[in-house]
TORVEXMI-432992 format. One record per residue: residue number from 1; residue in one letter; x, y, z of N, C-alpha, C in turn. Coordinates in Angstrom, 3 decimals. Layout:
TORVEXMI-432992
+-----+------+----------+----------+----------+----------+----------+----------+----------+----------+----------+
!  nr ! rest !      npx !      npy !      npz !     capx !     capy !     capz !      cpx !      cpy !      cpz !
+-----+------+----------+----------+----------+----------+----------+----------+----------+----------+----------+
! NUM !    a !        X !        Y !        Z !        X !        Y !        Z !        X !        Y !        Z !
...
+-----+------+----------+----------+----------+----------+----------+----------+----------+----------+----------+
end
This chain:
TORVEXMI-432992
+-----+------+----------+----------+----------+----------+----------+----------+----------+----------+----------+
!  nr ! rest !      npx !      npy !      npz !     capx !     capy !     capz !      cpx !      cpy !      cpz !
+-----+------+----------+----------+----------+----------+----------+----------+----------+----------+----------+
!   1 !    m !  -23.866 ! -130.293 !   22.376 !  -23.310 ! -129.104 !   22.544 !  -21.960 ! -129.862 !   22.950 !
!   2 !    k !  -22.184 ! -131.203 !   24.002 !  -21.320 ! -131.587 !   24.335 !  -19.791 ! -132.584 !   23.431 !
!   3 !    k !  -20.773 ! -132.678 !   21.764 !  -19.976 ! -132.976 !   20.985 !  -18.667 ! -131.805 !   20.260 !
!   4 !    l !  -19.429 ! -130.824 !   20.356 !  -18.176 ! -129.649 !   19.935 !  -17.445 ! -128.976 !   21.152 !
!   5 !    l !  -17.659 ! -129.620 !   22.568 !  -16.717 ! -129.967 !   23.414 !  -15.325 ! -130.373 !   23.083 !
!   6 !    i !  -15.976 ! -131.842 !   22.962 !  -15.157 ! -132.850 !   22.486 !  -14.194 ! -132.557 !   21.549 !
!   7 !    i !  -15.496 ! -132.245 !   20.239 !  -14.223 ! -131.669 !   19.370 !  -12.580 ! -130.831 !   19.872 !
!   8 !    g !  -13.548 ! -129.597 !   20.879 !  -12.674 ! -128.619 !   21.183 !  -11.774 ! -129.038 !   21.782 !
!   9 !    c !  -11.465 ! -130.202 !   22.923 !  -10.462 ! -130.881 !   23.623 !  -10.156 ! -131.514 !   22.744 !
!  10 !    l !  -10.280 ! -132.131 !   21.794 !   -9.102 ! -133.185 !   20.585 !   -8.543 ! -131.811 !   20.176 !
!  11 !    l !   -8.950 ! -130.994 !   20.073 !   -8.429 ! -129.615 !   18.406 !   -6.970 ! -129.520 !   19.887 !
!  12 !    c !   -7.571 ! -129.273 !   20.792 !   -6.679 ! -128.571 !   21.907 !   -4.832 ! -129.900 !   21.091 !
!  13 !    s !   -5.420 ! -131.114 !   21.696 !   -4.507 ! -131.880 !   22.009 !   -3.619 ! -132.507 !   21.077 !
!  14 !    c !   -4.285 ! -131.533 !   19.683 !   -4.000 ! -131.793 !   18.009 !   -2.088 ! -131.263 !   18.716 !
!  15 !    f !   -2.214 ! -129.861 !   19.735 !   -1.180 ! -128.774 !   19.683 !   -0.276 ! -129.104 !   20.756 !
!  16 !    a !   -0.222 ! -130.307 !   21.604 !    0.276 ! -131.004 !   22.237 !    1.602 ! -130.092 !   22.518 !
!  17 !    g !    1.822 ! -129.286 !   23.675 !    2.827 ! -128.687 !   24.029 !    3.188 ! -127.168 !   23.608 !
!  18 !    f !    2.016 ! -126.956 !   23.176 !    2.167 ! -125.141 !   22.802 !    1.198 ! -124.830 !   23.421 !
!  19 !    a !    1.000 ! -125.052 !   24.203 !   -0.846 ! -124.329 !   25.069 !   -0.931 ! -123.775 !   25.013 !
!  20 !    q !   -0.141 ! -123.039 !   26.194 !    0.371 ! -121.232 !   25.912 !   -0.032 ! -120.296 !   24.587 !
!  21 !    d !   -0.011 ! -121.520 !   23.374 !   -0.160 ! -120.910 !   22.251 !   -0.943 ! -120.351 !   21.533 !
!  22 !    i !   -1.913 ! -122.009 !   22.366 !   -3.056 ! -122.095 !   21.339 !   -4.244 ! -120.925 !   21.685 !
!  23 !    q !   -5.240 ! -120.826 !   20.912 !   -6.205 ! -119.914 !   21.188 !   -7.378 ! -120.587 !   20.572 !
!  24 !    s !   -8.510 ! -120.860 !   21.447 !   -9.570 ! -121.261 !   20.697 !  -11.111 ! -120.957 !   20.583 !
!  25 !    c !  -11.519 ! -121.043 !   19.587 !  -12.922 ! -120.804 !   19.509 !  -14.222 ! -121.508 !   19.592 !
!  26 !    r !  -15.383 ! -121.534 !   20.386 !  -16.467 ! -122.869 !   20.185 !  -17.626 ! -122.289 !   18.964 !
!  27 !    n !  -17.726 ! -121.039 !   18.737 !  -18.443 ! -120.391 !   18.100 !  -18.287 ! -119.453 !   16.990 !
!  28 !    v !  -17.661 ! -120.328 !   16.467 !  -17.360 ! -119.686 !   15.307 !  -18.263 ! -119.562 !   14.407 !
!  29 !    m !  -18.963 ! -117.830 !   13.003 !  -20.210 ! -117.859 !   12.194 !  -19.767 ! -118.547 !   11.081 !
!  30 !    f !  -20.448 ! -119.419 !   10.807 !  -20.089 ! -119.589 !    8.891 !  -21.339 ! -119.319 !    8.074 !
!  31 !    r !  -20.570 ! -118.293 !    6.963 !  -22.430 ! -117.937 !    6.684 !  -21.575 ! -118.575 !    4.687 !
!  32 !    f !  -22.525 ! -119.461 !    4.279 !  -22.568 ! -119.387 !    2.919 !  -24.294 ! -118.151 !    1.590 !
!  33 !    y !  -23.303 ! -117.989 !    1.050 !  -24.236 ! -116.867 !   -0.031 !  -24.193 ! -117.112 !   -1.884 !
!  34 !    s !  -25.420 ! -117.558 !   -1.986 !  -25.670 ! -117.905 !   -3.525 !  -26.589 ! -117.368 !   -4.005 !
!  35 !    s !  -25.802 ! -116.530 !   -4.878 !  -26.623 ! -115.542 !   -6.222 !  -26.727 ! -116.313 !   -7.013 !
!  36 !    a !  -27.963 ! -116.161 !   -8.107 !  -28.906 ! -117.439 !   -9.315 !  -29.843 ! -116.437 !   -9.718 !
!  37 !    p !  -29.869 ! -116.312 !  -11.485 !  -30.520 ! -116.238 !  -11.576 !  -32.021 ! -115.969 !  -10.824 !
!  38 !    m !  -32.379 ! -117.075 !  -10.811 !  -33.679 ! -116.786 !  -10.133 !  -34.222 ! -117.017 !   -8.675 !
!  39 !    e !  -32.960 ! -117.710 !   -7.607 !  -32.823 ! -116.707 !   -6.657 !  -31.649 ! -116.885 !   -5.468 !
!  40 !    d !  -31.772 ! -115.723 !   -4.487 !  -30.118 ! -115.722 !   -3.732 !  -31.024 ! -117.006 !   -2.947 !
!  41 !    i !  -29.615 ! -117.801 !   -1.793 !  -30.213 ! -118.430 !   -0.880 !  -28.682 ! -117.917 !   -0.711 !
!  42 !    e !  -28.724 ! -118.241 !    1.137 !  -27.875 ! -117.527 !    1.933 !  -28.579 ! -118.159 !    3.738 !
!  43 !    a !  -27.294 ! -118.843 !    4.229 !  -27.770 ! -120.040 !    5.318 !  -26.138 ! -119.777 !    6.234 !
!  44 !    k !  -26.758 ! -119.603 !    7.375 !  -25.628 ! -119.291 !    8.548 !  -25.770 ! -120.443 !    9.736 !
!  45 !    t !  -25.096 ! -120.783 !   10.071 !  -24.455 ! -120.565 !   11.695 !  -23.301 ! -120.326 !   12.378 !
!  46 !    t !  -23.819 ! -120.360 !   13.969 !  -22.545 ! -120.266 !   14.522 !  -22.263 ! -121.909 !   15.556 !
!  47 !    q !  -22.254 ! -122.247 !   15.127 !  -21.487 ! -123.150 !   15.571 !  -20.299 ! -124.616 !   15.453 !
!  48 !    g !  -20.355 ! -123.871 !   14.579 !  -18.385 ! -124.233 !   13.883 !  -17.404 ! -123.875 !   15.492 !
!  49 !    v !  -16.249 ! -124.843 !   15.343 !  -15.105 ! -124.511 !   16.322 !  -13.902 ! -124.354 !   15.308 !
!  50 !    s !  -12.837 ! -123.647 !   16.019 !  -11.686 ! -123.374 !   15.951 !  -10.644 ! -123.320 !   16.764 !
!  51 !    a !   -9.308 ! -123.402 !   15.787 !   -7.939 ! -122.949 !   16.663 !   -6.872 ! -122.693 !   15.958 !
!  52 !    i !   -6.198 ! -121.931 !   17.090 !   -5.157 ! -121.518 !   16.209 !   -3.947 ! -121.873 !   16.826 !
!  53 !    n !   -2.906 ! -122.030 !   16.657 !   -1.656 ! -122.048 !   17.406 !   -0.395 ! -120.637 !   16.945 !
!  54 !    t !   -0.661 ! -120.568 !   17.990 !    0.217 ! -118.490 !   17.479 !    1.133 ! -118.905 !   17.133 !
!  55 !    a !    2.268 ! -119.877 !   17.747 !    3.517 ! -120.024 !   17.875 !    3.816 ! -120.226 !   15.940 !
!  56 !    t !    2.697 ! -121.573 !   15.465 !    3.459 ! -122.476 !   14.009 !    2.338 ! -121.795 !   13.265 !
!  57 !    k !    1.194 ! -120.988 !   13.592 !    0.251 ! -120.807 !   12.985 !   -0.315 ! -121.054 !   11.849 !
!  58 !    a !   -1.054 ! -122.410 !   12.799 !   -1.661 ! -123.666 !   12.364 !   -3.241 ! -123.560 !   12.701 !
!  59 !    v !   -3.610 ! -123.200 !   11.515 !   -5.492 ! -123.082 !   11.957 !   -5.815 ! -124.512 !   11.953 !
!  60 !    y !   -7.440 ! -124.449 !   12.105 !   -8.090 ! -125.388 !   12.011 !   -9.551 ! -125.345 !   12.137 !
!  61 !    f !  -10.368 ! -125.514 !   11.171 !  -12.015 ! -125.536 !   11.555 !  -12.685 ! -126.420 !   11.129 !
!  62 !    k !  -13.970 ! -126.113 !   12.321 !  -14.790 ! -127.903 !   11.595 !  -16.352 ! -127.025 !   12.107 !
!  63 !    v !  -17.272 ! -127.610 !   11.178 !  -18.584 ! -126.970 !   11.198 !  -19.762 ! -127.932 !   11.108 !
!  64 !    p !  -20.544 ! -128.358 !   11.851 !  -21.687 ! -129.878 !   11.639 !  -22.234 ! -128.842 !   10.153 !
!  65 !    i !  -22.435 ! -129.831 !    9.612 !  -23.424 ! -129.112 !    7.910 !  -24.775 ! -129.007 !    8.186 !
!  66 !    n !  -25.198 ! -129.710 !    9.014 !  -26.797 ! -129.869 !    9.716 !  -26.969 ! -128.526 !   10.341 !
!  67 !    t !  -26.317 ! -127.785 !   11.074 !  -25.833 ! -126.783 !   11.500 !  -26.815 ! -125.679 !   11.054 !
!  68 !    f !  -26.926 ! -125.502 !    9.987 !  -27.066 ! -124.104 !    8.747 !  -28.626 ! -124.114 !    8.999 !
!  69 !    q !  -28.631 ! -122.763 !    9.092 !  -29.896 ! -122.100 !    8.831 !  -30.812 ! -121.238 !    7.862 !
!  70 !    f !  -31.546 ! -121.828 !    7.172 !  -32.005 ! -120.803 !    6.227 !  -33.270 ! -120.178 !    6.348 !
!  71 !    k !  -33.341 ! -119.233 !    5.570 !  -34.947 ! -119.078 !    5.891 !  -36.140 ! -119.304 !    5.698 !
!  72 !    k !  -35.899 ! -120.750 !    4.403 !  -36.654 ! -121.795 !    4.175 !  -36.697 ! -122.526 !    4.283 !
!  73 !    k !  -37.774 ! -123.986 !    5.239 !  -37.631 ! -124.997 !    5.775 !  -37.092 ! -125.775 !    4.747 !
!  74 !    l !  -38.100 ! -126.145 !    3.415 !  -37.649 ! -126.858 !    2.366 !  -36.443 ! -126.619 !    1.763 !
!  75 !    m !  -35.362 ! -125.369 !    1.784 !  -34.183 ! -125.115 !    0.928 !  -33.239 ! -125.789 !    2.700 !
!  76 !    q !  -33.546 ! -126.053 !    3.758 !  -32.878 ! -126.664 !    4.500 !  -32.894 ! -127.855 !    3.913 !
!  77 !    e !  -34.002 ! -128.384 !    4.291 !  -34.345 ! -129.865 !    3.668 !  -33.194 ! -129.921 !    2.878 !
!  78 !    h !  -33.029 ! -129.954 !    1.863 !  -32.699 ! -130.120 !    0.588 !  -31.917 ! -130.497 !    0.515 !
!  79 !    f !  -30.883 ! -128.804 !    1.270 !  -29.371 ! -128.795 !    1.565 !  -28.482 ! -129.863 !    2.309 !
!  80 !    n !  -29.398 ! -130.450 !    3.364 !  -29.223 ! -131.424 !    4.246 !  -29.287 ! -133.042 !    3.337 !
!  81 !    e !  -30.273 ! -132.928 !    2.321 !  -30.716 ! -134.562 !    2.472 !  -30.070 ! -134.714 !    0.395 !
!  82 !    n !  -30.432 ! -133.688 !   -0.131 !  -29.591 ! -133.709 !   -1.352 !  -28.191 ! -133.330 !   -1.938 !
!  83 !    y !  -27.962 ! -132.090 !   -1.363 !  -26.644 ! -131.779 !   -2.393 !  -25.711 ! -131.616 !   -0.560 !
!  84 !    l !  -25.799 ! -131.558 !   -0.028 !  -24.585 ! -131.796 !    0.897 !  -24.475 ! -133.640 !    1.504 !
!  85 !    e !  -25.491 ! -134.484 !    1.573 !  -25.963 ! -134.889 !    2.043 !  -25.241 ! -135.056 !    3.318 !
!  86 !    s !  -25.432 ! -134.529 !    4.114 !  -25.228 ! -134.080 !    5.628 !  -24.670 ! -135.674 !    6.150 !
!  87 !    d !  -25.693 ! -136.089 !    6.524 !  -25.750 ! -137.867 !    7.467 !  -24.686 ! -138.493 !    6.719 !
!  88 !    k !  -24.552 ! -138.892 !    5.559 !  -22.987 ! -139.310 !    4.902 !  -22.202 ! -138.538 !    5.383 !
!  89 !    y !  -22.059 ! -137.442 !    5.050 !  -20.634 ! -136.341 !    5.024 !  -21.466 ! -135.477 !    6.218 !
!  90 !    p !  -21.062 ! -135.697 !    7.645 !  -21.267 ! -134.579 !    8.797 !  -20.832 ! -133.294 !    8.464 !
!  91 !    h !  -19.383 ! -133.027 !    8.579 !  -19.003 ! -132.487 !    8.831 !  -18.072 ! -131.471 !    7.828 !
!  92 !    a !  -17.777 ! -130.227 !    7.826 !  -16.506 ! -129.607 !    6.419 !  -15.334 ! -128.818 !    7.527 !
!  93 !    e !  -14.156 ! -129.286 !    7.123 !  -13.420 ! -129.489 !    7.779 !  -12.292 ! -128.849 !    6.938 !
!  94 !    f !  -11.491 ! -128.034 !    7.833 !  -10.254 ! -127.131 !    6.868 !   -9.092 ! -127.288 !    7.764 !
!  95 !    k !   -7.862 ! -127.492 !    7.755 !   -6.611 ! -127.786 !    8.342 !   -5.621 ! -126.985 !    7.512 !
!  96 !    g !   -4.822 ! -125.969 !    8.053 !   -4.056 ! -125.472 !    7.146 !   -2.922 ! -123.788 !    8.175 !
!  97 !    k !   -2.218 ! -123.047 !    7.640 !   -1.376 ! -122.695 !    7.741 !   -2.023 ! -121.236 !    7.401 !
!  98 !    v !   -1.001 ! -119.998 !    8.499 !   -0.984 ! -118.997 !    8.001 !    0.504 ! -118.821 !    7.501 !
!  99 !    l !    1.023 ! -118.835 !    6.220 !    1.656 ! -118.013 !    5.339 !    2.450 ! -117.107 !    6.151 !
! 100 !    e !    1.698 ! -115.545 !    6.602 !    2.851 ! -114.996 !    6.444 !    2.967 ! -114.686 !    8.314 !
! 101 !    n !    3.696 ! -114.838 !    9.493 !    4.101 ! -113.408 !   10.654 !    3.926 ! -113.180 !   10.842 !
! 102 !    p !    2.663 ! -112.601 !   11.418 !    1.819 ! -110.564 !   12.097 !    2.774 ! -111.684 !   13.552 !
! 103 !    d !    3.072 ! -110.768 !   13.955 !    3.207 ! -110.214 !   15.433 !    2.007 ! -110.203 !   16.320 !
! 104 !    l !    1.318 ! -111.537 !   16.487 !   -0.499 ! -111.342 !   17.222 !   -0.243 ! -110.670 !   18.505 !
! 105 !    t !    1.141 ! -110.844 !   19.153 !    1.368 ! -110.016 !   20.781 !    0.802 ! -108.148 !   20.629 !
! 106 !    k !    1.038 ! -107.819 !   19.675 !    0.575 ! -106.739 !   19.891 !   -1.036 ! -106.019 !   18.563 !
! 107 !    d !   -2.219 ! -105.224 !   19.426 !   -2.399 ! -105.046 !   18.555 !   -2.605 ! -104.176 !   17.166 !
! 108 !    g !   -3.279 ! -104.933 !   16.183 !   -3.946 ! -103.970 !   14.958 !   -4.534 ! -105.183 !   14.513 !
! 109 !    v !   -4.462 ! -104.784 !   12.504 !   -5.138 ! -105.693 !   11.940 !   -4.005 ! -106.348 !   10.602 !
! 110 !    y !   -4.116 ! -107.686 !   10.555 !   -2.920 ! -108.274 !    9.949 !   -3.475 ! -108.852 !    8.936 !
! 111 !    p !   -3.107 ! -108.252 !    7.698 !   -3.771 ! -109.220 !    6.195 !   -2.969 ! -110.641 !    6.201 !
! 112 !    v !   -3.453 ! -111.537 !    6.016 !   -3.023 ! -112.621 !    5.669 !   -3.683 ! -114.274 !    4.551 !
! 113 !    t !   -2.624 ! -115.180 !    4.432 !   -3.089 ! -116.022 !    3.437 !   -2.787 ! -117.045 !    4.477 !
! 114 !    v !   -4.028 ! -117.647 !    3.623 !   -3.725 ! -118.909 !    4.614 !   -3.578 ! -120.340 !    3.441 !
! 115 !    e !   -3.270 ! -121.181 !    3.550 !   -3.280 ! -122.517 !    2.853 !   -3.620 ! -123.917 !    3.652 !
! 116 !    g !   -4.407 ! -124.277 !    2.809 !   -4.224 ! -126.003 !    3.471 !   -5.625 ! -126.614 !    2.471 !
! 117 !    n !   -6.431 ! -127.637 !    3.347 !   -6.927 ! -128.432 !    2.453 !   -8.476 ! -128.518 !    3.681 !
! 118 !    m !   -9.256 ! -128.252 !    2.603 !  -10.599 ! -128.202 !    3.452 !  -11.432 ! -129.302 !    2.372 !
! 119 !    l !  -12.279 ! -130.069 !    3.608 !  -13.157 ! -131.071 !    3.132 !  -14.447 ! -130.697 !    3.359 !
! 120 !    i !  -15.073 ! -130.928 !    1.892 !  -16.865 ! -130.589 !    1.932 !  -17.187 ! -132.057 !    1.131 !
! 121 !    h !  -17.983 ! -132.891 !    1.430 !  -18.915 ! -133.299 !    0.464 !  -17.934 ! -134.705 !    0.606 !
! 122 !    g !  -16.944 ! -134.989 !    1.573 !  -16.185 ! -135.914 !    1.314 !  -15.064 ! -135.614 !    0.425 !
! 123 !    v !  -14.609 ! -134.335 !   -0.200 !  -13.469 ! -134.071 !   -1.327 !  -13.182 ! -133.418 !   -0.460 !
! 124 !    n !  -11.724 ! -133.926 !   -0.866 !  -10.212 ! -132.875 !   -0.391 !  -10.242 ! -131.894 !   -1.289 !
! 125 !    k !  -10.016 ! -130.635 !   -0.684 !   -9.136 ! -129.410 !   -2.137 !   -8.640 ! -128.886 !   -1.505 !
! 126 !    t !   -7.085 ! -128.325 !   -1.849 !   -6.972 ! -127.371 !   -1.373 !   -6.645 ! -125.876 !   -1.668 !
! 127 !    y !   -6.733 ! -125.028 !   -0.923 !   -7.125 ! -123.725 !   -0.579 !   -6.002 ! -122.639 !   -0.407 !
! 128 !    k !   -5.628 ! -121.356 !   -1.191 !   -4.611 ! -120.347 !   -0.643 !   -6.042 ! -119.367 !   -0.486 !
! 129 !    e !   -6.559 ! -119.008 !    0.611 !   -6.940 ! -117.419 !    0.780 !   -6.483 ! -116.450 !    1.139 !
! 130 !    k !   -7.194 ! -114.828 !    1.254 !   -6.795 ! -114.137 !    2.472 !   -7.454 ! -114.045 !    3.400 !
! 131 !    g !   -7.163 ! -113.430 !    4.167 !   -8.240 ! -113.173 !    5.443 !   -7.393 ! -111.921 !    6.743 !
! 132 !    t !   -7.983 ! -111.616 !    6.956 !   -7.105 ! -110.906 !    8.400 !   -7.094 ! -111.044 !    9.756 !
! 133 !    l !   -5.779 ! -111.137 !   10.069 !   -6.309 ! -111.829 !   11.753 !   -6.190 ! -110.218 !   12.540 !
! 134 !    t !   -7.414 ! -110.092 !   13.431 !   -7.322 ! -108.735 !   14.594 !   -6.901 ! -108.837 !   15.514 !
! 135 !    v !   -6.121 ! -108.403 !   15.917 !   -5.860 ! -108.266 !   17.620 !   -6.481 ! -107.036 !   18.260 !
! 136 !    q !   -6.887 ! -106.827 !   18.934 !   -7.449 ! -105.996 !   19.880 !   -7.684 ! -105.560 !   21.273 !
! 137 !    n !   -7.036 ! -105.170 !   22.020 !   -6.695 ! -105.718 !   23.374 !   -6.509 ! -106.584 !   24.239 !
! 138 !    g !   -5.384 ! -107.845 !   23.260 !   -5.042 ! -108.523 !   23.532 !   -6.025 ! -110.386 !   22.672 !
! 139 !    k !   -7.191 ! -109.419 !   22.387 !   -8.028 ! -110.373 !   22.457 !   -7.664 ! -110.638 !   19.972 !
! 140 !    l !   -7.581 ! -111.722 !   19.855 !   -7.028 ! -112.523 !   18.417 !   -8.933 ! -112.554 !   17.630 !
! 141 !    s !   -8.998 ! -112.110 !   16.859 !   -9.987 ! -112.288 !   16.163 !   -9.576 ! -113.082 !   14.035 !
! 142 !    a !  -10.522 ! -113.793 !   13.357 !  -10.281 ! -114.049 !   12.413 !  -11.732 ! -113.585 !   11.519 !
! 143 !    k !  -11.437 ! -113.274 !   10.314 !  -12.376 ! -113.687 !    9.296 !  -11.592 ! -113.339 !    7.780 !
! 144 !    a !  -12.557 ! -114.262 !    6.998 !  -12.137 ! -114.786 !    5.801 !  -13.270 ! -114.719 !    4.667 !
! 145 !    v !  -13.140 ! -114.075 !    3.572 !  -14.795 ! -114.189 !    2.349 !  -13.668 ! -114.483 !    1.312 !
! 146 !    f !  -14.242 ! -115.826 !    1.061 !  -13.197 ! -117.161 !   -0.335 !  -14.852 ! -117.642 !   -0.719 !
! 147 !    n !  -14.603 ! -117.783 !   -2.459 !  -15.692 ! -118.628 !   -2.551 !  -14.869 ! -120.172 !   -2.789 !
! 148 !    v !  -16.041 ! -121.070 !   -3.051 !  -15.962 ! -122.510 !   -3.558 !  -17.156 ! -122.865 !   -4.597 !
! 149 !    r !  -16.406 ! -123.176 !   -5.174 !  -16.929 ! -123.648 !   -6.551 !  -17.346 ! -125.669 !   -6.103 !
! 150 !    v !  -18.928 ! -125.244 !   -5.939 !  -19.912 ! -126.831 !   -5.621 !  -19.157 ! -128.010 !   -6.786 !
! 151 !    a !  -18.732 ! -127.787 !   -7.689 !  -18.733 ! -129.150 !   -8.479 !  -17.115 ! -129.283 !   -7.806 !
! 152 !    d !  -16.599 ! -128.290 !   -7.321 !  -15.251 ! -128.680 !   -6.809 !  -15.012 ! -129.714 !   -5.090 !
! 153 !    h !  -16.129 ! -129.913 !   -5.017 !  -16.317 ! -131.093 !   -4.370 !  -17.328 ! -131.824 !   -4.391 !
! 154 !    k !  -17.891 ! -132.234 !   -6.255 !  -18.377 ! -133.411 !   -6.061 !  -19.998 ! -133.100 !   -6.096 !
! 155 !    i !  -20.392 ! -131.743 !   -5.726 !  -21.812 ! -131.818 !   -5.078 !  -22.670 ! -131.230 !   -6.485 !
! 156 !    k !  -23.605 ! -132.327 !   -6.714 !  -24.357 ! -132.357 !   -7.951 !  -25.910 ! -131.048 !   -7.630 !
! 157 !    i !  -25.630 ! -130.245 !   -8.882 !  -26.886 ! -129.335 !   -8.591 !  -27.752 ! -130.196 !   -9.853 !
! 158 !    p !  -28.897 ! -131.018 !   -9.379 !  -29.792 ! -131.889 !  -10.895 !  -29.958 ! -130.360 !  -11.948 !
! 159 !    s !  -30.414 ! -130.732 !  -12.472 !  -31.016 ! -129.835 !  -14.077 !  -31.644 ! -128.468 !  -13.782 !
! 160 !    l !  -33.174 ! -129.299 !  -13.265 !  -34.019 ! -128.581 !  -12.677 !  -34.055 ! -127.052 !  -12.676 !
! 161 !    v !  -33.181 ! -127.647 !  -11.212 !  -32.995 ! -126.322 !  -10.131 !  -31.280 ! -125.269 !  -10.079 !
! 162 !    i !  -31.050 ! -125.438 !  -11.608 !  -29.660 ! -125.005 !  -12.030 !  -29.902 ! -123.477 !  -11.817 !
! 163 !    k !  -31.215 ! -123.069 !  -12.083 !  -30.953 ! -121.652 !  -12.299 !  -30.877 ! -120.575 !  -10.415 !
! 164 !    n !  -31.216 ! -121.638 !   -9.913 !  -32.089 ! -121.107 !   -8.130 !  -30.526 ! -121.309 !   -7.555 !
! 165 !    i !  -29.778 ! -121.690 !   -8.053 !  -28.308 ! -122.598 !   -7.140 !  -27.341 ! -121.796 !   -7.635 !
! 166 !    a !  -26.269 ! -121.346 !   -7.754 !  -25.170 ! -120.555 !   -8.260 !  -23.721 ! -121.790 !   -7.906 !
! 167 !    e !  -23.016 ! -121.761 !   -8.922 !  -22.092 ! -122.703 !   -9.357 !  -20.647 ! -122.727 !   -8.332 !
! 168 !    v !  -20.731 ! -121.315 !   -7.668 !  -20.312 ! -120.521 !   -6.843 !  -20.641 ! -120.224 !   -5.424 !
! 169 !    v !  -20.246 ! -120.220 !   -4.828 !  -20.952 ! -120.002 !   -3.555 !  -19.986 ! -119.211 !   -2.819 !
! 170 !    e !  -20.140 ! -117.884 !   -2.262 !  -19.545 ! -117.305 !   -1.693 !  -19.296 ! -117.757 !    0.427 !
! 171 !    v !  -17.951 ! -117.590 !    0.537 !  -18.391 ! -118.443 !    2.652 !  -17.585 ! -117.450 !    3.073 !
! 172 !    t !  -17.625 ! -116.754 !    3.901 !  -17.462 ! -116.109 !    5.023 !  -17.422 ! -117.126 !    6.310 !
! 173 !    v !  -16.191 ! -116.654 !    7.073 !  -15.976 ! -117.401 !    8.160 !  -15.802 ! -115.956 !    8.816 !
! 174 !    e !  -16.058 ! -115.772 !   10.253 !  -15.937 ! -114.927 !   11.569 !  -15.321 ! -115.968 !   13.460 !
! 175 !    a !  -13.663 ! -115.632 !   13.399 !  -13.889 ! -116.277 !   14.926 !  -13.463 ! -115.008 !   15.342 !
! 176 !    t !  -13.621 ! -115.626 !   17.200 !  -13.422 ! -114.363 !   17.885 !  -12.510 ! -115.947 !   19.358 !
! 177 !    y !  -11.238 ! -115.435 !   19.398 !  -10.741 ! -116.432 !   20.449 !  -10.512 ! -116.143 !   21.641 !
! 178 !    l !  -10.146 ! -117.422 !   22.292 !  -10.163 ! -117.158 !   23.969 !   -8.377 ! -117.934 !   24.444 !
! 179 !    p !   -7.424 ! -118.003 !   24.804 !   -6.225 ! -118.910 !   24.910 !   -7.472 ! -119.995 !   25.394 !
! 180 !    t !   -6.489 ! -120.893 !   25.417 !   -7.147 ! -122.596 !   25.857 !   -7.058 ! -122.392 !   27.584 !
! 181 !    n !   -6.722 ! -122.088 !   28.301 !   -6.826 ! -121.824 !   29.481 !   -8.030 ! -120.880 !   29.795 !
! 182 !    q !   -8.311 ! -120.035 !   28.741 !   -9.736 ! -119.414 !   29.153 !  -10.872 ! -119.892 !   29.038 !
! 183 !    q !  -11.015 ! -120.807 !   28.241 !  -12.259 ! -121.194 !   28.312 !  -13.047 ! -122.288 !   29.174 !
! 184 !    k !  -14.109 ! -122.092 !   28.942 !  -14.415 ! -122.652 !   30.109 !  -15.724 ! -123.912 !   29.943 !
+-----+------+----------+----------+----------+----------+----------+----------+----------+----------+----------+
end
């Protein structure tokens, strides 16, 4: 937990000079879902961190790979040791920007496009994905659902289990932000 707090502080320093425009979240929910002929696989974590600069529209997400929880412990073990190699590549990270310019001072639901680089399994790839920013009673939240092709990040699936794991994995991200001066 201390590491996440340190990361959160470092995130905020990335946006120095715009402190009043920075909102952060320390419990980002990440979920991935793989539907394959032999079985469906799902894992979740709420240990991601994120920051958004509402003035510049810069966004950042980071999640420790080994925090994803599976229904079956053996799946979790294979995920960390064989596929994502979480000892070697401990985090997934996204750095990007919201392309639209919604007025986040007003309540509403704002469809947005976010473009940036995602680092998974040591491989950086550019993504341009749709999501929503919602402001309700002054509180900002974000949600996106997008697909990641495992081969794009050099994640190898052994032929023995190819029917158990999808080539494309659905990823869901949800975050509720607080201004940095309200973080505890």
